[in-house]
C-alpha positions as CSV (number, residue, x, y, z in Angstrom):
1,M,-42.9,31.1,106.8
2,K,-43.6,31.9,103.2
3,V,-41.0,29.5,102.0
4,Y,-42.5,26.8,104.3
5,I,-46.0,27.4,103.0
6,L,-44.8,27.3,99.4
7,F,-43.0,24.0,100.0
8,I,-46.2,22.4,101.4
9,L,-48.2,23.6,98.4
10,L,-45.7,22.2,95.9
11,C,-45.5,18.9,97.8
12,W,-49.3,18.6,97.8
13,G,-49.5,19.2,94.1
14,S,-46.8,16.6,93.4
15,C,-48.6,14.1,95.6
16,V,-51.8,14.5,93.5
17,W,-50.1,14.0,90.2
18,A,-48.0,11.1,91.6
19,A,-51.2,9.0,92.0
20,T,-51.0,5.7,90.1
21,S,-53.2,5.4,87.1
22,I,-55.4,2.3,87.1
23,G,-56.7,2.7,83.5
24,E,-57.7,5.0,80.7
25,V,-60.9,6.2,79.0
26,L,-61.3,4.7,75.5
27,K,-64.6,6.1,74.4
28,I,-67.3,8.5,75.6
29,R,-70.8,9.3,74.3
30,G,-72.7,12.1,75.9
31,E,-71.8,13.5,79.4
32,V,-69.9,11.6,82.0
33,L,-68.8,13.1,85.3
34,R,-65.8,11.8,87.3
35,T,-65.4,12.6,91.0
36,H,-62.1,11.8,92.7
37,A,-61.9,10.1,96.1
38,G,-62.6,12.6,98.9
39,K,-64.1,15.2,96.5
40,T,-67.7,16.4,96.2
41,E,-67.7,18.0,92.8
42,G,-67.3,16.1,89.6
43,Q,-65.6,17.1,86.3
44,N,-66.4,16.1,82.8
45,L,-64.5,13.1,81.7
46,K,-62.8,13.0,78.3
47,E,-61.3,10.3,76.1
48,K,-57.8,9.3,77.1
49,D,-58.2,10.6,80.6
50,Q,-56.5,8.5,83.2
51,L,-58.5,6.9,86.0
52,F,-57.5,6.5,89.7
53,E,-58.5,4.4,92.7
54,G,-61.5,5.9,94.4
55,D,-62.9,7.6,91.2
56,I,-66.6,7.5,90.8
57,L,-68.1,7.8,87.2
58,K,-71.6,9.0,86.7
59,T,-73.2,8.9,83.3
60,E,-76.1,11.1,82.2
61,K,-79.2,10.0,80.1
62,S,-78.2,8.6,76.7
63,S,-74.5,8.6,77.8
64,F,-71.9,5.8,77.7
65,V,-68.3,5.3,78.6
66,R,-65.8,2.5,77.9
67,V,-62.6,2.2,79.9
68,K,-59.6,-0.2,79.8
69,L,-57.8,-1.0,83.1
70,L,-54.2,-1.9,83.6
71,D,-55.0,-5.7,83.7
72,D,-56.7,-5.3,80.2
73,T,-60.2,-5.5,81.8
74,L,-62.7,-3.7,79.6
75,L,-65.7,-1.9,81.2
76,N,-68.7,-0.4,79.4
77,I,-70.9,1.8,81.7
78,G,-74.3,2.6,80.4
79,P,-76.7,5.5,80.7
80,E,-77.8,6.9,84.1
81,S,-75.3,4.8,85.9
82,S,-72.9,5.3,88.9
83,F,-69.8,3.2,89.1
84,A,-66.9,3.4,91.6
85,F,-63.4,2.0,91.5
86,E,-63.4,1.4,95.2
87,K,-60.2,-0.6,95.6
88,I,-57.5,-1.5,93.0
89,G,-54.5,-3.5,94.1
90,V,-51.9,-1.7,91.8
91,E,-49.0,-2.1,94.3
92,S,-49.0,-5.9,94.3
93,D,-48.5,-8.7,91.8
94,K,-51.8,-10.1,92.9
95,R,-55.1,-8.3,92.1
96,D,-57.3,-7.4,95.0
97,N,-60.0,-5.3,93.2
98,L,-63.4,-4.0,94.3
99,Y,-65.7,-2.2,92.0
100,N,-69.2,-0.9,92.8
101,L,-72.2,-0.4,90.5
102,T,-74.7,1.4,92.7
103,V,-77.2,2.0,89.9
104,G,-77.4,1.6,86.1
105,Q,-75.8,-0.8,83.6
106,L,-72.4,-2.4,83.2
107,R,-70.7,-4.7,80.7
108,A,-67.4,-6.1,82.0
109,H,-64.8,-8.3,80.3
110,V,-62.1,-9.5,82.7
111,Q,-59.7,-10.9,80.1
112,K,-57.0,-12.1,82.4
113,K,-58.2,-15.0,84.5
114,A,-57.8,-14.5,88.2
115,K,-54.9,-16.4,89.7
116,E,-54.9,-18.2,93.0
117,G,-55.1,-15.7,95.8
118,E,-56.5,-12.9,93.7
119,K,-59.9,-11.3,94.3
120,I,-61.9,-9.5,91.7
121,I,-65.3,-8.4,93.1
122,F,-68.0,-6.3,91.3
123,K,-70.7,-5.1,93.8
124,S,-73.9,-4.8,91.9
125,G,-76.5,-3.2,94.1
126,T,-76.5,-5.4,97.2
127,I,-75.1,-8.4,95.4
128,P,-71.3,-9.2,95.2
129,L,-70.2,-10.8,91.9
130,G,-67.0,-12.7,92.1
131,V,-65.3,-13.2,88.7
132,R,-62.4,-15.0,87.2
133,G,-61.8,-14.8,83.4
134,T,-65.3,-13.6,82.6
135,E,-67.5,-11.5,80.3
136,F,-70.8,-10.5,81.9
137,L,-73.5,-8.0,82.0
138,T,-75.2,-6.6,85.1
139,S,-77.8,-4.0,85.9
140,V,-79.1,-2.3,89.1
141,L,-82.6,-0.7,89.1
142,K,-83.9,1.4,91.9
143,G,-87.5,1.1,93.1
144,E,-89.0,0.3,96.5
145,K,-85.8,-1.7,96.9
146,L,-82.7,-2.4,94.6
147,S,-83.1,-5.1,92.0
148,T,-79.9,-6.6,90.6
149,D,-79.7,-8.6,87.4
150,A,-76.7,-10.5,85.9
151,L,-76.0,-12.4,82.7
152,V,-72.8,-14.3,82.0
153,L,-71.6,-14.2,78.4
154,S,-68.4,-16.3,78.9
155,G,-66.6,-17.8,81.9
156,K,-68.2,-18.0,85.3
157,I,-69.2,-15.7,88.1
158,D,-70.3,-16.2,91.7
159,A,-73.4,-14.1,92.5
160,A,-73.7,-14.1,96.3
161,G,-72.9,-17.8,96.5
162,T,-74.8,-18.8,93.3
163,A,-72.6,-20.0,90.5
164,L,-73.5,-18.7,87.1
165,T,-72.4,-20.1,83.7
166,P,-72.9,-18.6,80.2
167,G,-76.5,-17.8,79.3
168,Q,-77.8,-18.0,82.8
169,L,-79.9,-15.0,84.0
170,F,-79.7,-14.2,87.7
171,N,-82.0,-11.8,89.6
172,S,-81.6,-10.8,93.2
173,E,-85.1,-11.8,94.0
174,K,-85.5,-14.9,91.8
175,G,-82.0,-16.4,91.7
176,I,-81.3,-18.1,88.3
177,W,-84.6,-17.8,86.5
178,K,-83.8,-18.3,82.8
179,T,-81.1,-19.8,80.6
180,L,-80.8,-18.2,77.1
181,S,-80.5,-20.3,74.0
182,A,-77.3,-20.3,72.0
183,D,-79.0,-18.0,69.4
184,E,-80.2,-15.6,72.1
185,L,-76.7,-15.5,73.7
186,S,-75.0,-15.0,70.4
187,A,-77.3,-12.1,69.5
188,I,-76.5,-10.3,72.7
189,K,-72.7,-11.0,72.4
190,E,-72.7,-9.8,68.8
191,N,-73.1,-6.1,69.8
192,A,-70.1,-5.3,72.1
193,E,-71.9,-2.1,73.4
194,S,-75.2,-3.8,74.4
195,F,-76.4,-4.4,77.9
196,I,-79.1,-6.7,79.4
197,P,-82.2,-6.4,77.2
198,E,-84.9,-4.5,79.1
199,S,-87.4,-7.3,78.8
200,L,-85.0,-9.5,80.8
201,L,-84.5,-7.1,83.7
202,K,-86.0,-7.6,87.2
203,G,-86.4,-11.3,86.6
204,G,-88.4,-10.8,83.4
205,V,-91.0,-8.2,84.7
206,N,-92.5,-6.6,81.7
207,L,-90.8,-3.2,81.6
208,L,-91.7,-2.5,78.0
209,P,-95.2,-2.5,76.4
210,A,-96.5,-5.7,74.9
211,V,-95.9,-6.5,71.3
212,G,-98.0,-4.1,69.2
213,G,-97.5,-1.3,71.7
214,A,-95.1,1.7,71.5
215,L,-91.4,1.1,71.7
216,V,-88.6,3.7,71.8
217,G,-86.4,3.8,68.7
218,A,-86.6,2.5,65.1
219,A,-84.5,1.4,62.3
220,A,-81.8,3.8,61.2
221,S,-78.5,3.9,59.3
222,A,-75.5,6.1,59.1
223,L,-76.6,7.6,55.8
224,T,-78.8,10.6,55.1
225,S,-82.4,10.5,55.9
226,D,-83.5,10.6,52.2
227,A,-81.2,7.7,51.2
228,P,-83.3,4.8,49.9
229,G,-83.5,2.0,52.5
230,S,-81.7,4.0,55.1
231,G,-84.6,4.3,57.5
232,I,-83.3,7.5,59.2
233,P,-86.1,9.7,60.3
234,G,-86.1,13.4,60.2
235,A,-86.8,13.5,63.9
236,A,-86.7,11.2,66.9
237,Q,-89.4,8.6,67.0
238,T,-91.4,5.9,68.5
239,A,-92.2,2.8,66.5
240,T,-95.4,0.7,66.8
241,V,-94.3,-2.8,65.9
242,T,-96.0,-6.0,64.9
243,I,-94.5,-9.5,64.4
244,I,-94.8,-10.6,60.8
245,E,-92.6,-13.7,61.2
246,K,-90.9,-15.5,64.1
247,H,-88.0,-13.2,64.4
248,I,-89.0,-10.3,62.2
249,V,-90.6,-7.1,63.5
250,E,-92.1,-4.5,61.1
251,V,-92.1,-0.9,61.9
252,V,-95.6,0.4,61.0
253,K,-95.8,3.8,62.6
254,V,-93.5,6.5,63.8
255,K,-93.9,9.7,65.9
256,D,-91.6,12.1,67.7
257,V,-89.7,11.0,70.8
258,E,-86.0,10.8,71.7
259,L,-83.7,8.4,69.7
260,P,-81.2,6.2,71.5
261,W,-77.7,7.6,71.8
262,D,-76.1,5.3,69.3
263,I,-78.5,6.1,66.5
264,K,-78.2,9.8,67.3
265,D,-74.4,9.5,67.1
266,A,-74.6,7.7,63.7
267,I,-76.8,10.4,62.3
268,K,-74.5,13.2,63.6
269,N,-71.4,11.5,62.1
270,R,-73.0,10.0,59.0
271,D,-70.8,11.8,56.5
272,K,-67.6,10.8,58.2
273,M,-68.8,7.2,58.7
274,K,-69.9,7.0,55.1
275,A,-66.5,8.1,53.9
276,Q,-65.0,5.3,56.0
277,N,-67.6,2.8,54.6
278,R,-68.9,2.3,58.2
279,C,-72.7,2.1,57.8
280,Y,-75.2,0.4,60.1
281,F,-78.9,-0.3,60.4
282,W,-80.9,-1.1,63.5
283,E,-83.5,-3.7,63.6
284,Y,-85.9,-5.2,66.1
285,K,-85.9,-8.9,66.8
286,V,-88.0,-11.0,69.2
287,L,-85.7,-13.4,71.0
288,P,-87.3,-16.8,71.6
289,G,-89.3,-16.9,74.7
290,S,-89.2,-13.1,75.4
291,Y,-92.1,-11.9,73.2
292,V,-90.8,-8.3,73.4
293,P,-88.8,-6.9,70.5
294,Q,-85.2,-6.0,71.3
295,R,-83.0,-3.6,69.2
296,F,-79.9,-4.8,67.5
297,R,-77.3,-3.0,65.4
298,R,-76.0,-4.6,62.1
299,E,-73.1,-3.4,59.9
300,R,-73.5,-3.3,56.1
301,D,-71.7,-1.9,53.1
302,C,-72.7,1.6,52.4
303,D,-73.4,0.8,48.8
304,D,-76.3,-1.5,50.0
305,Y,-78.1,1.6,51.3
306,Q,-77.5,3.6,48.1
307,E,-79.0,0.8,46.1
308,G,-82.0,0.7,48.4
309,R,-81.6,-3.0,49.4
């Protein structure tokens, strides 16, 4: 009997480890929990961890995770999100994949175009998004009912029967309600870790204060807070902003609040980043037609900050 029980335990353990990996974690910021299929408790996810069919990833506030799947698809999952790898066809030459964003933000780049007979579906809230070779952003917000937004950066997607092309903004209540200009689209594509700007969520409902009101975050760089031109505050902050030219926003007042995760990460690692000549600054721009400042990250030579330019 003891030998028989030991055999079962060993077999069970080998079956768990024999599960086929569907991808790997490339980058993590903050706390991300992974729950395996059939389990109720999650464990902290780490860089280089393998992912498996049925896994559910949940990100905490100010957290972020980037994963790469076997077919070279890249996924960025934003803060306070829940994302499931519901079905991944790893045993077949043809992909039959189903992903599910139940809440939060996602940026997906399906680099290999779907072949005939393949299905790649991203459920976003209550809306299925069918993709081919596509880069897109989507967001699910909870309220009285779920609200799904989607923005195509390249390629095409099918949002519950509505065909979307690059620059088109889709909302589950409004359908296609806006097409971004080439400059707007380029600004969003430029930052590979960005998601749909808050002012464009829920079909353009004003989720941020009007221009001149309080906005979370402000300009910052990877240098020390006393470096000329660096803009790093000694504490987290809110910036009151005013438009001084068409696409320029001036920070006129700061006070304590929480900084966005990417700025906090740059401050934390500023010495290491400076040694690698990896310095950034963050600026607000008002995209044409939106009237609400959005935050963008720019890279500059570290010497620029030392010279105070």
